[in-house]
N, CA, C and O of each residue as an XYZ file, in Angstrom:
860
protein
N      31.627     17.728   -120.732
C      32.815     18.381   -121.274
C      32.631     19.883   -121.327
O      33.526     20.644   -120.957
N      31.440     20.315   -121.798
C      31.161     21.742   -121.847
C      31.140     22.313   -120.447
O      31.701     23.381   -120.201
N      30.498     21.612   -119.527
C      30.411     22.096   -118.157
C      31.792     22.192   -117.534
O      32.083     23.144   -116.810
N      32.651     21.207   -117.811
C      33.987     21.250   -117.241
C      34.749     22.461   -117.759
O      35.464     23.110   -116.995
N      34.606     22.782   -119.065
C      35.352     23.892   -119.638
C      34.859     25.222   -119.095
O      35.660     26.070   -118.700
N      33.526     25.413   -119.074
C      32.989     26.705   -118.694
C      32.927     26.896   -117.182
O      33.127     28.009   -116.695
N      32.654     25.835   -116.437
C      32.579     25.943   -114.992
C      33.922     25.710   -114.322
O      34.046     25.880   -113.109
N      34.940     25.321   -115.103
C      36.272     25.066   -114.554
C      36.185     24.077   -113.396
O      36.721     24.328   -112.317
N      35.508     22.951   -113.624
C      35.418     21.960   -112.561
C      36.789     21.411   -112.194
O      36.956     20.797   -111.140
N      37.792     21.636   -113.084
C      39.144     21.235   -112.723
C      39.597     21.960   -111.477
O      40.353     21.400   -110.682
N      39.149     23.210   -111.284
C      39.490     23.950   -110.072
C      38.944     23.236   -108.839
O      39.612     23.148   -107.808
N      37.731     22.734   -108.963
C      37.105     22.047   -107.837
C      37.837     20.758   -107.510
O      38.106     20.469   -106.344
N      38.163     19.970   -108.555
C      38.849     18.704   -108.324
C      40.256     18.926   -107.778
O      40.716     18.195   -106.900
N      40.937     19.949   -108.311
C      42.280     20.238   -107.815
C      42.244     20.711   -106.376
O      43.159     20.421   -105.605
N      41.210     21.429   -106.005
C      41.091     21.888   -104.621
C      40.991     20.710   -103.663
O      41.477     20.772   -102.534
N      40.353     19.627   -104.127
C      40.216     18.445   -103.288
C      41.518     17.666   -103.169
O      41.769     17.014   -102.155
N      42.349     17.736   -104.213
C      43.546     16.905   -104.265
C      44.843     17.651   -104.001
O      45.846     17.034   -103.644
N      44.841     18.968   -104.171
C      46.060     19.748   -103.965
C      46.124     20.158   -102.506
O      45.606     21.206   -102.123
N      46.754     19.337   -101.704
C      46.815     19.576   -100.265
C      48.274     19.539    -99.811
O      48.724     18.584    -99.178
N      48.993     20.597   -100.149
C      50.402     20.697    -99.791
C      50.553     21.680    -98.639
O      50.216     22.854    -98.794
N      51.048     21.236    -97.492
C      51.188     22.143    -96.347
C      52.188     23.245    -96.654
O      53.242     23.007    -97.244
N      51.835     24.456    -96.240
C      52.746     25.580    -96.397
C      52.715     26.241    -97.752
O      53.467     27.187    -97.989
N      51.857     25.767    -98.663
C      51.791     26.352    -99.997
C      50.606     27.299   -100.060
O      49.474     26.900    -99.786
N      50.861     28.561   -100.422
C      49.810     29.562   -100.358
C      49.139     29.815   -101.690
O      48.318     30.726   -101.790
N      49.458     29.040   -102.725
C      48.870     29.289   -104.041
C      48.444     27.975   -104.683
O      49.188     27.411   -105.486
N      47.249     27.475   -104.336
C      46.797     26.201   -104.908
C      46.762     26.221   -106.422
O      46.510     27.251   -107.047
N      47.021     25.060   -106.995
C      47.000     24.901   -108.452
C      45.586     25.044   -108.978
O      44.628     24.665   -108.305
N      45.448     25.590   -110.180
C      44.179     25.623   -110.877
C      44.446     25.429   -112.352
O      45.508     25.812   -112.842
N      43.507     24.843   -113.068
C      43.714     24.532   -114.472
C      43.826     25.775   -115.343
O      43.370     26.857   -114.972
N      44.447     25.598   -116.516
C      44.519     26.672   -117.493
C      43.158     26.841   -118.148
O      42.634     25.896   -118.739
N      42.589     28.014   -118.054
C      41.287     28.275   -118.650
C      41.379     28.421   -120.159
O      42.470     28.516   -120.721
N      40.215     28.438   -120.810
C      40.201     28.512   -122.266
C      40.760     29.836   -122.769
O      41.238     29.908   -123.901
N      40.710     30.886   -121.951
C      41.261     32.174   -122.374
C      42.774     32.203   -122.260
O      43.404     33.180   -122.663
N      43.365     31.150   -121.719
C      44.815     31.113   -121.592
C      45.476     30.469   -122.795
O      46.610     30.816   -123.128
N      44.800     29.541   -123.457
C      45.471     28.717   -124.446
C      45.868     29.451   -125.720
O      46.936     29.176   -126.267
N      45.065     30.353   -126.200
C      45.348     30.994   -127.483
C      46.371     32.107   -127.308
O      46.044     33.204   -126.853
N      47.624     31.806   -127.679
C      48.694     32.799   -127.601
C      48.726     33.434   -126.222
O      48.629     34.652   -126.076
N      48.862     32.588   -125.218
C      48.727     33.055   -123.843
C      49.655     34.226   -123.537
O      49.210     35.262   -123.041
N      50.937     34.064   -123.829
C      51.899     35.114   -123.527
C      52.961     35.162   -124.610
O      53.051     34.253   -125.436
N      53.736     36.177   -124.611
C      54.796     36.330   -125.595
C      55.911     35.322   -125.311
O      56.591     35.428   -124.291
N      56.100     34.372   -126.178
C      57.127     33.365   -125.977
C      58.508     34.009   -126.021
O      58.831     34.737   -126.960
N      59.320     33.737   -124.999
C      60.688     34.219   -124.986
C      60.870     35.606   -124.420
O      62.006     36.029   -124.207
N      59.778     36.344   -124.166
C      59.921     37.684   -123.603
C      60.335     37.573   -122.135
O      59.954     36.624   -121.449
N      61.104     38.529   -121.663
C      61.554     38.501   -120.282
C      61.522     39.910   -119.687
O      61.745     40.901   -120.382
N      61.239     39.971   -118.378
C      61.369     41.198   -117.615
C      60.674     42.383   -118.274
O      61.257     43.461   -118.388
N      59.448     42.193   -118.703
C      58.690     43.249   -119.361
C      57.856     44.016   -118.349
O      57.401     43.454   -117.353
N      57.659     45.297   -118.610
C      56.686     46.087   -117.886
C      55.363     45.881   -118.603
O      55.227     46.243   -119.772
N      54.381     45.298   -117.907
C      53.138     44.924   -118.578
C      52.457     46.128   -119.209
O      51.731     45.980   -120.192
N      52.681     47.326   -118.654
C      52.049     48.507   -119.224
C      52.526     48.747   -120.644
O      51.822     49.390   -121.423
N      53.708     48.246   -121.006
C      54.217     48.415   -122.356
C      53.451     47.543   -123.355
O      53.531     47.772   -124.562
N      52.708     46.543   -122.857
C      51.983     45.648   -123.738
C      50.569     46.140   -124.027
O      49.881     45.589   -124.887
N      50.132     47.179   -123.309
C      48.773     47.646   -123.498
C      48.680     48.503   -124.756
O      49.418     49.478   -124.891
N      47.779     48.152   -125.683
C      47.634     48.956   -126.895
C      47.014     50.305   -126.574
O      46.309     50.446   -125.575
N      47.270     51.280   -127.403
C      46.769     52.627   -127.173
C      45.470     52.828   -127.953
O      45.468     53.456   -129.012
N      44.389     52.305   -127.438
C      43.092     52.504   -128.072
C      42.015     52.581   -127.004
O      42.322     52.522   -125.814
N      40.772     52.710   -127.406
C      39.686     52.991   -126.471
C      39.491     51.892   -125.429
O      39.045     52.167   -124.315
N      39.825     50.640   -125.785
C      39.617     49.546   -124.838
C      40.711     49.472   -123.793
O      40.606     48.709   -122.833
N      41.752     50.252   -123.970
C      42.864     50.239   -123.015
C      42.530     51.143   -121.839
O      43.076     52.237   -121.698
N      41.624     50.664   -121.002
C      41.189     51.411   -119.836
C      41.557     50.611   -118.595
O      42.210     49.571   -118.680
N      41.139     51.100   -117.470
C      41.383     50.362   -116.246
C      42.243     51.129   -115.279
O      42.888     52.116   -115.635
N      42.241     50.660   -114.046
C      43.018     51.284   -112.985
C      44.362     50.592   -112.876
O      44.418     49.378   -112.676
N      45.442     51.339   -113.003
C      46.779     50.741   -112.991
C      47.096     50.127   -111.634
O      46.667     50.616   -110.588
N      47.869     49.031   -111.685
C      48.222     48.321   -110.453
C      49.638     47.785   -110.558
O      50.024     47.218   -111.581
N      50.402     47.965   -109.503
C      51.741     47.384   -109.408
C      51.630     46.040   -108.698
O      51.234     45.974   -107.534
N      51.985     44.964   -109.411
C      52.021     43.621   -108.834
C      53.454     43.335   -108.421
O      54.376     43.502   -109.219
N      53.647     42.907   -107.187
C      54.997     42.716   -106.684
C      55.022     41.607   -105.634
O      54.021     41.359   -104.962
N      56.160     40.949   -105.497
C      56.291     39.884   -104.513
C      57.509     39.030   -104.800
O      58.421     39.448   -105.513
N      57.515     37.833   -104.240
C      58.637     36.919   -104.412
C      58.142     35.515   -104.748
O      57.005     35.152   -104.448
N      59.015     34.741   -105.372
C      58.789     33.319   -105.595
C      59.753     32.590   -104.674
O      60.961     32.824   -104.727
N      59.227     31.704   -103.825
C      60.006     31.108   -102.746
C      59.919     29.585   -102.748
O      59.024     28.994   -103.352
N      60.875     28.966   -102.055
C      60.823     27.532   -101.799
C      59.931     27.283   -100.586
O      59.498     28.223    -99.919
N      59.659     26.001   -100.308
C      58.878     25.671    -99.122
C      59.549     26.168    -97.848
O      58.877     26.457    -96.858
N      60.876     26.267    -97.878
C      61.615     26.742    -96.715
C      61.757     28.244    -96.657
O      62.360     28.769    -95.721
N      61.218     28.946    -97.631
C      61.282     30.401    -97.615
C      62.470     31.006    -98.333
O      62.660     32.221    -98.284
N      63.282     30.184    -99.006
C      64.429     30.706    -99.750
C      63.958     31.246   -101.103
O      63.019     30.700   -101.684
N      64.582     32.294   -101.608
C      64.161     32.856   -102.901
C      64.533     31.940   -104.059
O      65.545     31.241   -104.004
N      63.719     31.943   -105.101
C      63.992     31.188   -106.319
C      64.307     32.183   -107.425
O      63.418     32.883   -107.910
N      65.561     32.244   -107.819
C      65.986     33.150   -108.881
C      65.720     32.519   -110.243
O      65.780     31.298   -110.388
N      65.432     33.338   -111.223
C      65.253     32.850   -112.581
C      63.953     32.133   -112.836
O      63.820     31.461   -113.858
N      62.983     32.252   -111.940
C      61.667     31.648   -112.193
C      60.948     32.455   -113.267
O      61.011     33.684   -113.281
N      60.271     31.758   -114.158
C      59.507     32.418   -115.222
C      58.063     32.575   -114.764
O      57.436     31.618   -114.309
N      57.545     33.791   -114.889
C      56.179     34.086   -114.476
C      55.392     34.566   -115.684
O      55.646     35.656   -116.197
N      54.435     33.761   -116.145
C      53.498     34.170   -117.191
C      52.265     34.752   -116.503
O      51.725     34.149   -115.577
N      51.824     35.919   -116.956
C      50.651     36.546   -116.355
C      49.665     36.948   -117.438
O      50.059     37.282   -118.555
N      48.376     36.914   -117.102
C      47.355     37.394   -118.030
C      46.088     37.729   -117.247
O      45.803     37.123   -116.214
N      45.332     38.706   -117.756
C      44.084     39.096   -117.107
C      43.112     39.645   -118.139
O      43.461     39.842   -119.303
N      41.898     39.885   -117.693
C      40.909     40.522   -118.551
C      41.185     42.025   -118.634
O      42.039     42.551   -117.920
N      40.446     42.706   -119.518
C      40.583     44.160   -119.588
C      39.528     44.807   -118.691
O      38.839     44.117   -117.941
N      39.405     46.107   -118.768
C      38.514     46.829   -117.866
C      37.040     46.531   -118.118
O      36.188     46.844   -117.286
N      36.735     45.916   -119.282
C      35.357     45.531   -119.579
C      35.089     44.060   -119.286
O      33.983     43.574   -119.521
N      36.103     43.339   -118.770
C      35.906     41.943   -118.405
C      36.143     40.951   -119.520
O      35.670     39.816   -119.446
N      36.882     41.362   -120.576
C      37.160     40.466   -121.691
C      38.661     40.219   -121.823
O      39.464     41.140   -121.671
N      39.038     38.961   -122.109
C      40.422     38.629   -122.426
C      40.685     38.973   -123.890
O      39.763     39.069   -124.701
N      41.958     39.155   -124.204
C      42.297     39.548   -125.573
C      41.845     38.522   -126.604
O      41.482     38.888   -127.722
N      41.863     37.230   -126.237
C      41.454     36.197   -127.198
C      39.956     36.215   -127.453
O      39.485     35.611   -128.417
N      39.202     36.900   -126.600
C      37.756     37.001   -126.797
C      37.383     38.152   -127.721
O      36.255     38.220   -128.209
N      38.323     39.050   -127.961
C      38.039     40.220   -128.789
C      39.119     40.425   -129.853
O      39.743     41.485   -129.900
N      39.344     39.429   -130.703
C      40.335     39.614   -131.763
C      39.920     40.752   -132.680
O      38.760     40.851   -133.079
N      40.866     41.600   -133.008
C      40.569     42.755   -133.838
C      40.198     43.983   -133.037
O      40.294     45.104   -133.537
N      39.773     43.785   -131.792
C      39.468     44.908   -130.917
C      40.581     45.149   -129.912
O      41.005     46.284   -129.693
N      41.051     44.059   -129.301
C      42.182     44.163   -128.392
C      43.452     43.723   -129.108
O      43.417     42.881   -130.005
N      44.569     44.305   -128.698
C      45.863     43.844   -129.177
C      46.056     42.391   -128.759
O      45.562     41.970   -127.713
N      46.780     41.620   -129.582
C      46.980     40.191   -129.333
C      47.562     39.921   -127.948
O      47.264     38.892   -127.342
N      48.392     40.839   -127.442
C      49.085     40.605   -126.173
C      48.543     41.499   -125.055
O      49.225     41.704   -124.051
N      47.354     42.022   -125.209
C      46.822     42.930   -124.203
C      46.709     42.254   -122.839
O      46.138     41.171   -122.710
N      47.263     42.915   -121.826
C      47.221     42.417   -120.451
C      47.851     41.034   -120.304
O      47.381     40.212   -119.518
N      48.912     40.786   -121.060
C      49.652     39.524   -120.982
C      51.140     39.826   -120.975
O      51.582     40.773   -121.625
N      51.908     39.045   -120.260
C      53.349     39.262   -120.232
C      54.087     38.109   -119.594
O      53.484     37.212   -119.006
N      55.401     38.145   -119.719
C      56.286     37.132   -119.142
C      57.407     37.856   -118.403
O      57.980     38.817   -118.916
N      57.713     37.387   -117.197
C      58.714     38.042   -116.366
C      59.620     36.986   -115.733
O      59.221     35.834   -115.566
N      60.825     37.386   -115.388
C      61.805     36.491   -114.769
C      62.202     37.068   -113.409
O      62.527     38.251   -113.303
N      62.173     36.230   -112.370
C      62.526     36.713   -111.046
C      64.015     37.006   -110.949
O      64.832     36.384   -111.629
N      64.353     37.958   -110.095
C      65.736     38.337   -109.875
C      66.428     37.418   -108.890
O      65.837     36.429   -108.455
N      67.676     37.721   -108.525
C      68.437     36.880   -107.595
C      67.749     36.695   -106.244
O      67.944     35.678   -105.578
N      66.951     37.672   -105.845
C      66.247     37.592   -104.568
C      64.847     37.010   -104.710
O      64.042     37.074   -103.780
N      64.555     36.432   -105.898
C      63.242     35.850   -106.129
C      62.148     36.866   -106.364
O      60.971     36.508   -106.409
N      62.514     38.126   -106.514
C      61.540     39.202   -106.618
C      60.978     39.329   -108.029
O      61.686     39.126   -109.015
N      59.702     39.665   -108.107
C      59.084     40.023   -109.386
C      58.332     41.334   -109.198
O      57.961     41.698   -108.082
N      58.117     42.027   -110.288
C      57.377     43.281   -110.247
C      56.940     43.646   -111.657
O      57.744     43.610   -112.588
N      55.680     43.993   -111.817
C      55.209     44.460   -113.112
C      53.975     45.333   -112.916
O      53.322     45.284   -111.874
N      53.671     46.120   -113.922
C      52.517     47.006   -113.883
C      51.449     46.472   -114.839
O      51.709     46.242   -116.020
N      50.269     46.284   -114.313
C      49.131     45.887   -115.127
C      47.939     46.754   -114.754
O      48.102     47.909   -114.361
N      46.749     46.200   -114.877
C      45.564     46.894   -114.402
C      44.893     46.046   -113.335
O      45.088     44.833   -113.268
N      44.106     46.700   -112.511
C      43.305     45.971   -111.529
C      42.196     45.252   -112.294
O      41.365     45.916   -112.914
N      42.154     43.922   -112.273
C      41.150     43.192   -113.059
C      39.745     43.448   -112.532
O      39.559     43.957   -111.426
N      38.771     43.087   -113.341
C      37.370     43.255   -112.949
C      36.662     41.908   -113.022
O      37.138     40.988   -113.687
N      35.546     41.794   -112.350
C      34.763     40.562   -112.403
C      34.038     40.474   -113.738
O      33.834     41.481   -114.415
N      33.650     39.254   -114.107
C      32.950     39.057   -115.370
C      32.097     37.787   -115.286
O      32.346     36.933   -114.435
N      31.092     37.655   -116.161
C      30.280     36.443   -116.168
C      30.862     35.397   -117.115
O      31.356     35.738   -118.189
N      30.806     34.140   -116.724
C      31.158     33.069   -117.646
C      29.991     32.884   -118.613
O      28.873     33.290   -118.295
N      30.215     32.282   -119.789
C      29.105     32.058   -120.724
C      28.000     31.228   -120.066
O      28.259     30.160   -119.511
N      26.789     31.726   -120.135
C      25.673     31.022   -119.478
C      24.459     30.903   -120.383
O      23.322     30.875   -119.911
N      24.706     30.833   -121.698
C      23.590     30.765   -122.637
C      23.330     29.352   -123.154
O      22.553     29.172   -124.092
N      23.973     28.347   -122.550
C      23.806     26.967   -122.993
C      23.567     26.054   -121.811
O      22.894     26.431   -120.851
N      24.128     24.830   -121.881
C      23.944     23.870   -120.782
C      24.448     24.385   -119.443
O      23.857     24.103   -118.400
N      25.549     25.145   -119.472
C      26.085     25.673   -118.214
C      25.089     26.621   -117.564
O      24.880     26.580   -116.351
N      24.468     27.484   -118.386
C      23.472     28.401   -117.845
C      22.303     27.666   -117.216
O      21.817     28.054   -116.154
N      21.846     26.594   -117.878
C      20.748     25.806   -117.335
C      21.135     25.163   -116.008
O      20.337     25.096   -115.073
N      22.401     24.685   -115.949
C      22.872     24.070   -114.716
C      22.932     25.094   -113.587
O      22.502     24.814   -112.468
N      23.462     26.275   -113.878
C      23.547     27.318   -112.857
C      22.162     27.720   -112.367
O      21.951     27.908   -111.169
N      21.222     27.852   -113.295
C      19.858     28.214   -112.918
C      19.240     27.158   -112.019
O      18.580     27.475   -111.029
N      19.463     25.888   -112.377
C      18.903     24.798   -111.571
C      19.492     24.781   -110.168
O      18.827     24.398   -109.206
N      20.749     25.203   -110.067
C      21.428     25.207   -108.768
C      21.200     26.503   -108.003
O      21.594     26.629   -106.844
N      20.558     27.469   -108.664
C      20.339     28.752   -108.015
C      21.610     29.568   -107.879
O      21.761     30.353   -106.943
N      22.536     29.373   -108.835
C      23.823     30.074   -108.774
C      23.902     31.118   -109.885
O      23.251     30.994   -110.922
N      24.715     32.150   -109.644
C      24.952     33.188   -110.643
C      26.167     32.808   -111.495
O      26.895     31.886   -111.128
N      26.406     33.490   -112.622
C      27.538     33.146   -113.486
C      28.789     33.984   -113.267
O      29.703     33.932   -114.089
N      28.859     34.748   -112.196
C      29.949     35.716   -112.042
C      31.229     35.086   -111.497
O      31.199     34.230   -110.612
N      32.350     35.535   -112.052
C      33.679     35.236   -111.513
C      34.214     36.488   -110.854
O      34.147     37.563   -111.452
N      34.747     36.391   -109.632
C      35.359     37.562   -109.022
C      36.636     37.960   -109.766
O      37.265     37.122   -110.413
N      37.012     39.210   -109.676
C      38.181     39.724   -110.393
C      39.448     38.994   -109.969
O      39.656     38.731   -108.785
N      40.305     38.663   -110.960
C      41.509     37.906   -110.649
C      42.593     38.114   -111.709
O      42.303     38.424   -112.864
N      43.825     37.940   -111.296
C      44.997     37.953   -112.171
C      45.552     36.538   -112.244
O      45.751     35.897   -111.212
N      45.804     36.042   -113.460
C      46.335     34.692   -113.648
C      47.863     34.683   -113.578
O      48.530     35.612   -114.034
N      48.397     33.607   -112.993
C      49.838     33.402   -112.930
C      50.170     31.958   -113.307
O      49.485     31.031   -112.876
N      51.200     31.768   -114.096
C      51.788     30.452   -114.315
C      53.277     30.600   -114.053
O      53.956     31.382   -114.718
N      53.785     29.847   -113.084
C      55.169     30.009   -112.634
C      55.916     28.697   -112.813
O      55.459     27.644   -112.369
N      57.065     28.770   -113.463
C      57.908     27.594   -113.686
C      59.343     27.922   -113.321
O      59.793     29.057   -113.473
N      60.047     26.927   -112.843
C      61.467     27.064   -112.516
C      62.081     25.671   -112.525
O      61.432     24.720   -112.091
N      63.324     25.522   -113.010
C      63.978     24.211   -113.027
C      64.021     23.596   -111.637
O      64.408     24.246   -110.666
N      63.615     22.325   -111.556
C      63.652     21.621   -110.282
C      62.395     21.768   -109.445
O      62.324     21.259   -108.327
N      61.384     22.476   -109.993
C      60.150     22.698   -109.239
C      58.929     22.374   -110.100
O      58.973     22.453   -111.327
N      57.844     22.009   -109.426
C      56.598     21.749   -110.126
C      56.022     23.052   -110.676
O      56.116     24.100   -110.038
N      55.435     22.977   -111.853
C      54.769     24.143   -112.421
C      53.569     24.525   -111.555
O      52.816     23.665   -111.097
N      53.408     25.818   -111.344
C      52.271     26.326   -110.587
C      51.406     27.180   -111.502
O      51.882     28.161   -112.075
N      50.142     26.812   -111.639
C      49.165     27.603   -112.386
C      48.084     28.015   -111.398
O      47.414     27.159   -110.821
N      47.910     29.307   -111.200
C      46.983     29.761   -110.179
C      46.507     31.166   -110.518
O      46.822     31.682   -111.590
N      45.764     31.782   -109.631
C      45.369     33.168   -109.803
C      45.199     33.815   -108.440
O      44.952     33.134   -107.445
N      45.333     35.144   -108.400
C      45.095     35.904   -107.179
C      43.839     36.742   -107.385
O      43.579     37.246   -108.478
N      43.068     36.877   -106.311
C      41.782     37.546   -106.387
C      41.818     38.906   -105.702
O      42.497     39.094   -104.692
N      41.078     39.844   -106.268
C      40.974     41.174   -105.687
C      40.243     41.081   -104.355
O      39.117     40.589   -104.285
N      40.896     41.556   -103.305
C      40.426     41.300   -101.949
C      39.051     41.831   -101.591
O      38.403     41.289   -100.696
N      38.586     42.879   -102.265
C      37.283     43.447   -101.900
C      36.195     43.136   -102.921
O      35.156     43.797   -102.943
N      36.430     42.130   -103.770
C      35.434     41.816   -104.796
C      34.170     41.229   -104.159
O      34.267     40.361   -103.291
N      32.987     41.692   -104.578
C      31.749     41.217   -103.943
C      31.382     39.779   -104.275
O      30.501     39.210   -103.631
N      32.054     39.163   -105.290
C      31.696     37.812   -105.695
C      32.639     36.750   -105.120
O      32.563     35.587   -105.516
N      33.507     37.122   -104.211
C      34.504     36.180   -103.697
C      33.879     34.927   -103.079
O      34.373     33.819   -103.288
N      32.828     35.096   -102.342
C      32.256     33.957   -101.602
C      31.360     33.074   -102.453
O      30.931     32.011   -102.006
N      31.067     33.512   -103.695
C      30.146     32.732   -104.542
C      30.682     32.575   -105.959
O      29.907     32.577   -106.916
N      31.989     32.440   -106.105
C      32.617     32.279   -107.418
C      31.935     31.150   -108.190
O      31.777     30.041   -107.680
N      31.536     31.449   -109.423
C      30.797     30.461   -110.216
C      31.598     29.201   -110.494
O      31.005     28.147   -110.722
N      32.943     29.271   -110.484
C      33.740     28.096   -110.832
C      34.519     27.549   -109.628
O      35.436     26.744   -109.797
N      34.156     27.983   -108.419
C      34.747     27.428   -107.181
C      36.252     27.651   -107.090
O      36.951     26.849   -106.469
N      36.762     28.709   -107.686
C      38.205     28.896   -107.731
C      38.810     29.658   -106.566
O      40.030     29.658   -106.408
N      37.991     30.310   -105.741
C      38.520     31.174   -104.681
C      38.936     30.363   -103.466
O      38.178     29.528   -102.973
N      40.141     30.615   -102.992
C      40.632     30.075   -101.730
C      41.123     31.268   -100.901
O      41.614     32.253   -101.454
N      40.991     31.175    -99.599
C      41.398     32.289    -98.744
C      42.851     32.675    -98.982
O      43.210     33.851    -98.914
N      43.689     31.671    -99.262
C      45.119     31.933    -99.459
C      45.414     32.634   -100.779
O      46.534     33.096   -100.998
N      44.407     32.717   -101.670
C      44.611     33.363   -102.969
C      44.027     34.772   -103.025
O      44.138     35.445   -104.049
N      43.416     35.219   -101.951
C      42.863     36.576   -101.922
C      43.994     37.543   -101.618
O      44.582     37.504   -100.537
N      44.291     38.400   -102.564
C      45.440     39.301   -102.455
C      44.997     40.694   -102.046
O      43.910     41.141   -102.413
N      45.834     41.375   -101.291
C      45.516     42.769   -100.975
C      45.702     43.657   -102.200
O      46.653     43.483   -102.962
N      44.809     44.590   -102.383
C      44.950     45.638   -103.383
C      44.899     46.958   -102.626
O      43.831     47.464   -102.281
N      46.089     47.499   -102.380
C      46.229     48.679   -101.536
C      46.404     49.927   -102.394
O      47.030     49.859   -103.451
N      45.865     51.060   -101.965
C      46.142     52.301   -102.687
C      47.647     52.560   -102.711
O      48.305     52.542   -101.671
N      48.180     52.798   -103.897
C      49.624     53.045   -104.027
C      49.956     54.453   -103.549
O      49.135     55.366   -103.639
N      51.166     54.608   -103.041
C      51.576     55.909   -102.504
C      52.763     56.514   -103.232
O      53.183     57.625   -102.908
N      53.313     55.798   -104.217
C      54.515     56.319   -104.884
C      54.209     57.057   -106.176
O      55.122     57.573   -106.822
N      52.950     57.116   -106.561
C      52.575     57.855   -107.760
C      52.726     57.096   -109.058
O      52.335     57.607   -110.107
N      53.282     55.885   -109.027
C      53.464     55.104   -110.253
C      52.153     54.518   -110.747
O      51.872     54.521   -111.945
N      51.353     54.016   -109.813
C      50.088     53.363   -110.151
C      49.041     53.764   -109.126
O      49.348     54.382   -108.107
N      47.802     53.400   -109.416
C      46.725     53.686   -108.464
C      46.677     52.645   -107.356
O      46.344     52.955   -106.212
N      47.018     51.393   -107.710
C      46.951     50.303   -106.742
C      48.286     49.578   -106.650
O      49.145     49.698   -107.524
N      48.434     48.828   -105.572
C      49.603     47.976   -105.360
C      49.103     46.654   -104.783
O      48.316     46.644   -103.837
N      49.570     45.517   -105.367
C      49.122     44.201   -104.911
C      50.328     43.310   -104.615
O      50.874     42.700   -105.535
N      50.757     43.221   -103.351
C      51.882     42.347   -102.990
C      51.421     40.917   -102.768
O      50.392     40.681   -102.134
N      52.193     39.950   -103.298
C      51.820     38.548   -103.119
C      53.038     37.675   -103.374
O      53.716     37.828   -104.390
N      53.319     36.750   -102.443
C      54.415     35.794   -102.609
C      53.864     34.434   -103.018
O      52.785     34.027   -102.586
N      54.632     33.737   -103.864
C      54.264     32.399   -104.313
C      55.283     31.388   -103.801
O      56.463     31.705   -103.652
N      54.824     30.178   -103.536
C      55.689     29.095   -103.046
C      55.636     27.944   -104.045
O      54.554     27.493   -104.423
N      56.810     27.469   -104.473
C      56.881     26.338   -105.402
C      57.294     25.068   -104.666
O      58.023     25.109   -103.675
N      56.808     23.942   -105.179
C      57.097     22.635   -104.601
C      58.151     21.951   -105.428
O      58.055     21.965   -106.655
N      59.165     21.346   -104.814
C      60.189     20.637   -105.602
C      59.576     19.545   -106.470
O      58.608     18.900   -106.068
N      60.126     19.340   -107.638
C      59.641     18.270   -108.514
C      60.242     16.939   -108.083
O      61.255     16.892   -107.386
N      59.601     15.869   -108.509
C      60.119     14.543   -108.191
C      59.628     14.034   -106.847
O      59.981     12.927   -106.440
């Protein structure tokens, strides 16, 4: 049970079973950092930068996340709800640092427009180690594996008539991509992080998501 929680073996099992042709964002389980007050319930169309508290831990390189939510046929899905969350510039989620980070730091909820488009400003996430001071650490040592997770942004996307999608996108140049401690990286989830040219942010990360009809 501990190994499943910390190593996210659900990602491994889902990778074996989630085989939908044409879908570029495989499902992955909700991690333990997602459950505690994951996002602001009922909030819509927020600029994630507005959720960042103004204190010393509010660091990081700004990034514009943008793209579309689409059907299997490529049609836009309007009104899809997108919950997003990531670590801060030191590699900690807000639930890991109560009293230090704002409750909603690097978390938000957005609704796609008529063209299925989404856009928000966050920070470029950083890699971090999973807890390795217990049984998980012993297992990793025995396997000759490190505890690092490559940098990633979490997404949970829901829309009426479609299956819920829980996934994440990975920073394309992260050095830990090929050896993710929890087996979560798929080639289709590696997102470009391009230098921005409009002056709004330092980076820009375009990525489209595809939802599968329910039923």
